[in-house]
VEXLUMDREN-595817 format. One record per residue (C-alpha): residue number from 1; residue in three letters; chain; x, y, z. Coordinates in nm, 2 decimals. Example, Ala and Ser with C-alpha at 12.3 -4.5 7.8 and 13.67 -1.06 7.14 Angstrom:
{node 1,'ALA','A',{1.23,-0.45,0.78}}
{node 2,'SER','A',{1.37,-0.11,0.71}}
This chain:
{node 1,'MET','A',{0.00,0.00,0.00}}
{node 2,'LYS','A',{0.10,0.35,-0.06}}
{node 3,'LYS','A',{0.19,0.59,0.22}}
{node 4,'ARG','A',{-0.13,0.79,0.15}}
{node 5,'HIS','A',{-0.34,0.49,0.21}}
{node 6,'TRP','A',{-0.19,0.43,0.56}}
{node 7,'MET','A',{-0.24,0.80,0.64}}
{node 8,'LEU','A',{-0.60,0.78,0.54}}
{node 9,'ILE','A',{-0.66,0.47,0.75}}
{node 10,'ALA','A',{-0.49,0.63,1.05}}
{node 11,'MET','A',{-0.70,0.94,1.02}}
{node 12,'MET','A',{-1.03,0.74,0.98}}
{node 13,'THR','A',{-0.94,0.53,1.28}}
{node 14,'ALA','A',{-0.86,0.83,1.50}}
{node 15,'GLY','A',{-1.19,0.99,1.40}}
{node 16,'THR','A',{-1.39,0.68,1.47}}
{node 17,'ALA','A',{-1.22,0.64,1.81}}
{node 18,'THR','A',{-1.29,1.00,1.90}}
{node 19,'PHE','A',{-1.66,0.96,1.80}}
{node 20,'LEU','A',{-1.70,0.64,2.01}}
{node 21,'PHE','A',{-1.52,0.79,2.31}}
{node 22,'ALA','A',{-1.76,1.09,2.29}}
{node 23,'LEU','A',{-2.06,0.86,2.29}}
{node 24,'LEU','A',{-1.93,0.67,2.59}}
{node 25,'ARG','A',{-1.87,0.99,2.79}}
{node 26,'ARG','A',{-2.22,1.12,2.70}}
{node 27,'ARG','A',{-2.38,0.81,2.86}}
{node 28,'GLU','A',{-2.18,0.86,3.18}}
{node 29,'VAL','A',{-2.27,1.23,3.24}}
{node 30,'ALA','A',{-2.57,1.27,3.46}}
{node 31,'PRO','A',{-2.86,1.47,3.31}}
{node 32,'ALA','A',{-2.88,1.83,3.43}}
{node 33,'THR','A',{-3.16,1.90,3.67}}
{node 34,'PRO','A',{-3.41,2.14,3.52}}
{node 35,'TYR','A',{-3.46,2.48,3.67}}
{node 36,'ASP','A',{-3.71,2.47,3.96}}
{node 37,'ARG','A',{-3.91,2.79,4.01}}
{node 38,'PRO','A',{-3.96,2.90,4.36}}
{node 39,'GLU','A',{-4.31,2.89,4.50}}
{node 40,'GLY','A',{-4.52,3.17,4.37}}
{node 41,'GLY','A',{-4.35,3.16,4.03}}
{node 42,'GLU','A',{-4.16,3.49,4.08}}
{node 43,'ARG','A',{-3.82,3.57,4.19}}
{node 44,'GLU','A',{-3.76,3.78,4.50}}
{node 45,'GLY','A',{-3.62,4.13,4.46}}
{node 46,'GLU','A',{-3.64,4.43,4.23}}
{node 47,'PHE','A',{-3.50,4.26,3.92}}
{node 48,'GLU','A',{-3.65,4.37,3.59}}
{node 49,'LEU','A',{-3.53,4.28,3.24}}
{node 50,'PHE','A',{-3.58,4.54,2.97}}
{node 51,'ILE','A',{-3.51,4.45,2.61}}
{node 52,'GLY','A',{-3.55,4.72,2.35}}
{node 53,'SER','A',{-3.41,5.03,2.21}}
């Protein structure tokens, strides 16, 4: 085989290994807990968000 073929095989193997490793890590990570609103549905304080010009 030519040197180019070996380089292509090495790059494809590295890409596949990276993809599989990412899939395995994704399974191990615990799902994030969703935001839980405080009772009453509003935050305490004088916070106001204004979006506009």
